[in-house]
N, CA, C and O atoms as a DFTB+ gen file, in Angstrom:
384 C
 N C O
     1  1     -30.100     -23.292      19.833
     2  2     -28.883     -22.547      19.556
     3  2     -27.646     -23.404      19.807
     4  3     -26.618     -23.210      19.158
     5  1     -27.736     -24.351      20.740
     6  2     -26.574     -25.184      21.037
     7  2     -26.097     -25.942      19.805
     8  3     -24.895     -26.117      19.604
     9  1     -27.042     -26.391      18.980
    10  2     -26.657     -27.136      17.790
    11  2     -25.754     -26.342      16.862
    12  3     -24.879     -26.910      16.208
    13  1     -25.959     -25.038      16.803
    14  2     -25.141     -24.190      15.932
    15  2     -23.844     -23.766      16.594
    16  3     -22.951     -23.250      15.922
    17  1     -23.719     -23.973      17.899
    18  2     -22.541     -23.511      18.636
    19  2     -21.892     -24.608      19.460
    20  3     -21.255     -24.317      20.473
    21  1     -22.034     -25.832      19.061
    22  2     -21.466     -26.955      19.807
    23  2     -19.955     -26.991      19.597
    24  3     -19.500     -27.215      18.475
    25  1     -19.158     -26.774      20.661
    26  2     -17.707     -26.759      20.496
    27  2     -17.119     -28.122      20.140
    28  3     -15.947     -28.207      19.773
    29  1     -17.912     -29.189      20.242
    30  2     -17.413     -30.523      19.915
    31  2     -17.738     -30.932      18.485
    32  3     -17.348     -32.012      18.041
    33  1     -18.447     -30.078      17.771
    34  2     -18.770     -30.345      16.369
    35  2     -17.804     -29.555      15.505
    36  3     -17.721     -28.334      15.637
    37  1     -17.067     -30.227      14.618
    38  2     -16.105     -29.495      13.798
    39  2     -16.799     -28.531      12.846
    40  3     -17.882     -28.812      12.333
    41  1     -16.165     -27.408      12.625
    42  2     -16.639     -26.440      11.653
    43  2     -15.903     -26.711      10.347
    44  3     -14.686     -26.547      10.268
    45  1     -16.632     -27.117       9.342
    46  2     -16.024     -27.443       8.053
    47  2     -16.166     -26.240       7.136
    48  3     -17.274     -25.766       6.886
    49  1     -15.047     -25.754       6.641
    50  2     -15.053     -24.641       5.713
    51  2     -14.875     -25.185       4.301
    52  3     -13.890     -25.860       4.003
    53  1     -15.823     -24.888       3.453
    54  2     -15.742     -25.347       2.070
    55  2     -15.954     -24.175       1.135
    56  3     -16.703     -23.247       1.442
    57  1     -15.299     -24.225       0.010
    58  2     -15.485     -23.205      -1.012
    59  2     -16.730     -23.539      -1.833
    60  3     -17.263     -24.642      -1.709
    61  1     -17.206     -22.614      -2.667
    62  2     -18.415     -22.870      -3.449
    63  2     -18.357     -24.139      -4.303
    64  3     -19.392     -24.747      -4.576
    65  1     -17.165     -24.538      -4.723
    66  2     -17.065     -25.747      -5.549
    67  2     -16.983     -27.025      -4.716
    68  3     -16.857     -28.119      -5.267
    69  1     -17.056     -26.887      -3.375
    70  2     -17.042     -28.056      -2.498
    71  2     -15.664     -28.470      -2.024
    72  3     -15.554     -29.401      -1.226
    73  1     -14.612     -27.817      -2.481
    74  2     -13.267     -28.167      -2.027
    75  2     -13.032     -27.586      -0.629
    76  3     -13.679     -26.608      -0.254
    77  1     -12.119     -28.171       0.139
    78  2     -11.883     -27.682       1.505
    79  2     -11.404     -26.234       1.502
    80  3     -10.687     -25.808       0.598
    81  1     -11.812     -25.482       2.528
    82  2     -11.366     -24.101       2.660
    83  2      -9.909     -24.025       3.085
    84  3      -9.200     -23.083       2.732
    85  1      -9.470     -25.012       3.838
    86  2      -8.083     -25.072       4.285
    87  2      -7.521     -26.436       3.941
    88  3      -8.180     -27.457       4.136
    89  1      -6.309     -26.447       3.431
    90  2      -5.698     -27.731       3.112
    91  2      -4.516     -28.044       4.024
    92  3      -3.997     -29.160       4.009
    93  1      -4.092     -27.070       4.810
    94  2      -2.920     -27.303       5.661
    95  2      -3.143     -26.765       7.072
    96  3      -2.263     -26.111       7.631
    97  1      -4.306     -27.033       7.647
    98  2      -4.601     -26.539       8.997
    99  2      -3.600     -27.099       9.998
   100  3      -3.308     -28.295       9.996
   101  1      -3.075     -26.224      10.856
   102  2      -2.079     -26.619      11.845
   103  2      -2.400     -25.932      13.162
   104  3      -3.006     -24.860      13.182
   105  1      -1.994     -26.551      14.254
   106  2      -2.124     -25.946      15.563
   107  2      -0.758     -25.409      15.965
   108  3       0.219     -26.157      16.001
   109  1      -0.685     -24.126      16.266
   110  2       0.567     -23.512      16.699
   111  2       0.334     -22.841      18.039
   112  3      -0.779     -22.408      18.338
   113  1       1.387     -22.755      18.849
   114  2       1.272     -22.154      20.176
   115  2       2.537     -21.361      20.475
   116  3       3.629     -21.714      20.030
   117  1       2.372     -20.285      21.236
   118  2       3.526     -19.468      21.597
   119  2       4.136     -19.895      22.927
   120  3       4.830     -19.121      23.587
   121  1       3.865     -21.132      23.302
   122  2       4.410     -21.681      24.541
   123  2       4.760     -23.154      24.311
   124  3       4.309     -23.767      23.343
   125  1       5.562     -23.703      25.204
   126  2       5.916     -25.113      25.124
   127  2       4.641     -25.952      25.212
   128  3       3.748     -25.643      26.001
   129  1       4.555     -27.005      24.411
   130  2       3.376     -27.867      24.440
   131  2       3.814     -29.328      24.327
   132  3       4.978     -29.632      24.064
   133  1       2.855     -30.208      24.532
   134  2       3.108     -31.644      24.450
   135  2       2.338     -32.226      23.275
   136  3       1.194     -31.843      23.026
   137  1       2.962     -33.148      22.555
   138  2       2.283     -33.888      21.497
   139  2       2.710     -35.341      21.595
   140  3       3.874     -35.673      21.375
   141  1       1.757     -36.205      21.926
   142  2       2.012     -37.646      22.058
   143  2       3.231     -37.933      22.928
   144  3       4.078     -38.750      22.570
   145  1       3.315     -37.253      24.080
   146  2       4.396     -37.491      25.027
   147  2       5.701     -36.794      24.694
   148  3       6.698     -37.002      25.385
   149  1       5.723     -35.980      23.661
   150  2       6.936     -35.279      23.256
   151  2       6.768     -33.784      23.500
   152  3       5.734     -33.208      23.159
   153  1       7.770     -33.162      24.083
   154  2       7.737     -31.718      24.310
   155  2       8.028     -31.000      22.998
   156  3       9.005     -31.288      22.308
   157  1       7.153     -30.063      22.682
   158  2       7.343     -29.250      21.471
   159  2       7.716     -27.839      21.885
   160  3       7.080     -27.278      22.777
   161  1       8.735     -27.244      21.261
   162  2       9.111     -25.867      21.603
   163  2       8.043     -24.888      21.111
   164  3       7.227     -25.237      20.259
   165  1       8.047     -23.674      21.640
   166  2       7.074     -22.694      21.178
   167  2       7.292     -22.352      19.705
   168  3       8.414     -22.394      19.200
   169  1       6.198     -22.014      19.031
   170  2       6.280     -21.565      17.647
   171  2       6.533     -20.063      17.606
   172  3       6.163     -19.339      18.530
   173  1       7.158     -19.603      16.537
   174  2       7.314     -18.173      16.277
   175  2       6.045     -17.741      15.555
   176  3       5.937     -17.913      14.341
   177  1       5.076     -17.177      16.294
   178  2       3.769     -16.885      15.723
   179  2       3.832     -15.839      14.618
   180  3       3.073     -15.919      13.652
   181  1       4.718     -14.866      14.742
   182  2       4.838     -13.864      13.676
   183  2       5.316     -14.525      12.389
   184  3       4.771     -14.255      11.319
   185  1       6.316     -15.377      12.477
   186  2       6.802     -16.064      11.283
   187  2       5.748     -17.023      10.739
   188  3       5.644     -17.199       9.525
   189  1       4.968     -17.644      11.617
   190  2       3.884     -18.522      11.181
   191  2       2.889     -17.744      10.331
   192  3       2.460     -18.220       9.279
   193  1       2.516     -16.533      10.790
   194  2       1.608     -15.686      10.017
   195  2       2.208     -15.317       8.667
   196  3       1.530     -15.395       7.642
   197  1       3.463     -14.918       8.663
   198  2       4.123     -14.513       7.412
   199  2       4.172     -15.682       6.438
   200  3       3.908     -15.505       5.248
   201  1       4.507     -16.870       6.922
   202  2       4.541     -18.054       6.052
   203  2       3.152     -18.359       5.490
   204  3       3.017     -18.704       4.316
   205  1       2.116     -18.232       6.333
   206  2       0.739     -18.465       5.885
   207  2       0.361     -17.454       4.804
   208  3      -0.189     -17.825       3.767
   209  1       0.653     -16.194       5.046
   210  2       0.346     -15.136       4.074
   211  2       1.083     -15.385       2.767
   212  3       0.496     -15.281       1.690
   213  1       2.358     -15.711       2.858
   214  2       3.160     -15.950       1.650
   215  2       2.661     -17.143       0.840
   216  3       2.932     -17.236      -0.357
   217  1       1.936     -18.051       1.482
   218  2       1.418     -19.224       0.783
   219  2       0.086     -18.991       0.077
   220  3      -0.389     -19.863      -0.651
   221  1      -0.517     -17.827       0.284
   222  2      -1.818     -17.548      -0.337
   223  2      -1.684     -17.457      -1.856
   224  3      -0.774     -16.816      -2.383
   225  1      -2.608     -18.112      -2.535
   226  2      -2.563     -18.131      -4.002
   227  2      -3.629     -17.228      -4.628
   228  3      -3.390     -16.620      -5.672
   229  1      -4.819     -17.137      -3.987
   230  2      -5.922     -16.388      -4.585
   231  2      -6.422     -15.259      -3.712
   232  3      -6.630     -14.146      -4.196
   233  1      -6.621     -15.533      -2.415
   234  2      -7.329     -14.577      -1.576
   235  2      -6.912     -14.702      -0.113
   236  3      -6.685     -15.804       0.387
   237  1      -6.815     -13.565       0.561
   238  2      -6.593     -13.506       2.008
   239  2      -7.659     -12.587       2.593
   240  3      -7.802     -11.444       2.159
   241  1      -8.397     -13.076       3.566
   242  2      -9.406     -12.279       4.248
   243  2      -9.139     -12.404       5.742
   244  3      -9.223     -13.499       6.299
   245  1      -8.818     -11.293       6.390
   246  2      -8.488     -11.284       7.810
   247  2      -9.398     -10.317       8.544
   248  3      -9.772      -9.279       7.998
   249  1      -9.753     -10.643       9.761
   250  2     -10.474      -9.744      10.637
   251  2      -9.739      -9.759      11.963
   252  3      -9.681     -10.791      12.632
   253  1      -9.175      -8.617      12.348
   254  2      -8.320      -8.556      13.526
   255  2      -8.720      -7.389      14.418
   256  3      -9.369      -6.447      13.963
   257  1      -8.336      -7.451      15.675
   258  2      -8.645      -6.369      16.605
   259  2      -7.617      -5.250      16.505
   260  3      -7.978      -4.079      16.395
   261  1      -6.353      -5.606      16.543
   262  2      -5.272      -4.626      16.557
   263  2      -4.209      -5.079      15.573
   264  3      -4.090      -6.273      15.298
   265  1      -3.446      -4.156      15.045
   266  2      -2.458      -4.528      14.038
   267  2      -1.264      -3.602      14.151
   268  3      -1.365      -2.409      13.865
   269  1      -0.119      -4.157      14.575
   270  2       1.086      -3.339      14.693
   271  2       2.355      -4.096      14.283
   272  3       3.459      -3.717      14.673
   273  1       2.197      -5.149      13.509
   274  2       3.355      -5.934      13.075
   275  2       3.740      -5.538      11.652
   276  3       3.098      -5.944      10.683
   277  1       4.791      -4.745      11.546
   278  2       5.196      -4.214      10.243
   279  2       5.618      -5.304       9.266
   280  3       5.344      -5.201       8.070
   281  1       6.284      -6.351       9.760
   282  2       6.699      -7.450       8.878
   283  2       5.490      -8.161       8.276
   284  3       5.515      -8.564       7.113
   285  1       4.430      -8.314       9.074
   286  2       3.206      -8.949       8.580
   287  2       2.534      -8.030       7.564
   288  3       2.048      -8.499       6.535
   289  1       2.502      -6.728       7.842
   290  2       1.932      -5.770       6.888
   291  2       2.700      -5.812       5.573
   292  3       2.092      -5.778       4.504
   293  1       4.011      -5.885       5.635
   294  2       4.823      -5.972       4.415
   295  2       4.487      -7.234       3.620
   296  3       4.426      -7.196       2.391
   297  1       4.268      -8.351       4.319
   298  2       3.915      -9.606       3.641
   299  2       2.549      -9.478       2.963
   300  3       2.366      -9.973       1.851
   301  1       1.584      -8.817       3.624
   302  2       0.265      -8.611       3.020
   303  2       0.361      -7.749       1.767
   304  3      -0.269      -8.047       0.753
   305  1       1.147      -6.687       1.839
   306  2       1.332      -5.813       0.672
   307  2       1.998      -6.580      -0.467
   308  3       1.614      -6.431      -1.626
   309  1       2.986      -7.392      -0.141
   310  2       3.677      -8.174      -1.169
   311  2       2.720      -9.144      -1.864
   312  3       2.784      -9.304      -3.083
   313  1       1.829      -9.796      -1.096
   314  2       0.858     -10.722      -1.717
   315  2      -0.106      -9.956      -2.609
   316  3      -0.464     -10.422      -3.691
   317  1      -0.533      -8.758      -2.148
   318  2      -1.411      -7.933      -2.973
   319  2      -0.728      -7.580      -4.298
   320  3      -1.329      -7.686      -5.367
   321  1       0.525      -7.163      -4.210
   322  2       1.275      -6.803      -5.424
   323  2       1.500      -8.006      -6.333
   324  3       1.728      -7.852      -7.533
   325  1       1.434      -9.209      -5.752
   326  2       1.594     -10.434      -6.546
   327  2       0.263     -10.891      -7.148
   328  3       0.209     -11.927      -7.811
   329  1      -0.812     -10.125      -6.923
   330  2      -2.089     -10.455      -7.532
   331  2      -3.074     -11.169      -6.640
   332  3      -4.154     -11.541      -7.097
   333  1      -2.733     -11.372      -5.375
   334  2      -3.638     -12.018      -4.429
   335  2      -4.616     -10.961      -3.906
   336  3      -4.205      -9.851      -3.567
   337  1      -5.904     -11.301      -3.840
   338  2      -6.896     -10.398      -3.266
   339  2      -6.704     -10.389      -1.749
   340  3      -6.796     -11.433      -1.104
   341  1      -6.439      -9.213      -1.180
   342  2      -6.179      -9.087       0.260
   343  2      -7.195      -8.117       0.854
   344  3      -7.284      -6.963       0.434
   345  1      -7.962      -8.596       1.838
   346  2      -8.921      -7.750       2.567
   347  2      -8.685      -7.940       4.051
   348  3      -8.649      -9.068       4.544
   349  1      -8.522      -6.820       4.772
   350  2      -8.262      -6.873       6.208
   351  2      -9.258      -5.963       6.915
   352  3      -9.351      -4.777       6.600
   353  1     -10.003      -6.516       7.869
   354  2     -10.887      -5.729       8.710
   355  2     -10.224      -5.504      10.050
   356  3      -9.558      -6.393      10.580
   357  1     -10.407      -4.314      10.598
   358  2      -9.809      -4.004      11.890
   359  2     -10.854      -3.277      12.744
   360  3     -11.714      -2.578      12.208
   361  1     -10.783      -3.437      14.053
   362  2     -11.731      -2.819      14.967
   363  2     -11.717      -1.308      14.801
   364  3     -10.657      -0.683      14.842
   365  1     -12.889      -0.724      14.614
   366  2     -12.996       0.706      14.374
   367  2     -12.418       1.540      15.518
   368  3     -11.815       2.586      15.279
   369  1     -12.600       1.085      16.752
   370  2     -12.079       1.813      17.895
   371  2     -10.570       1.906      17.889
   372  3     -10.012       2.891      18.373
   373  1      -9.903       0.911      17.358
   374  2      -8.430       0.917      17.303
   375  2      -7.948       1.925      16.279
   376  3      -6.929       2.583      16.490
   377  1      -8.667       2.056      15.169
   378  2      -8.254       2.996      14.118
   379  2      -8.317       4.436      14.638
   380  3      -7.451       5.257      14.336
   381  1      -9.361       4.724      15.425
   382  2      -9.496       6.085      15.962
   383  2      -8.361       6.387      16.920
   384  3      -8.298       7.483      17.476
């Protein structure tokens, strides 16, 4: 089982045609961080999500525990109306 869950082995996401699943993977944090000796300010995670959603061209598939960000919901609806396939899964206990 370790071979399938080794945290030091990168998980490569590829589409059926072999192209990368992500072309602009980035690390964002909601706190101050360091990069090569330089202090980086915290990222605005809500805006990061909205920018990511707005960049979707074909499909968005999300699985989340809780969802209460109206601006993010508006961005998802806008992408759907623009023809992007949008699917969001949410924890059943939260819906109840």
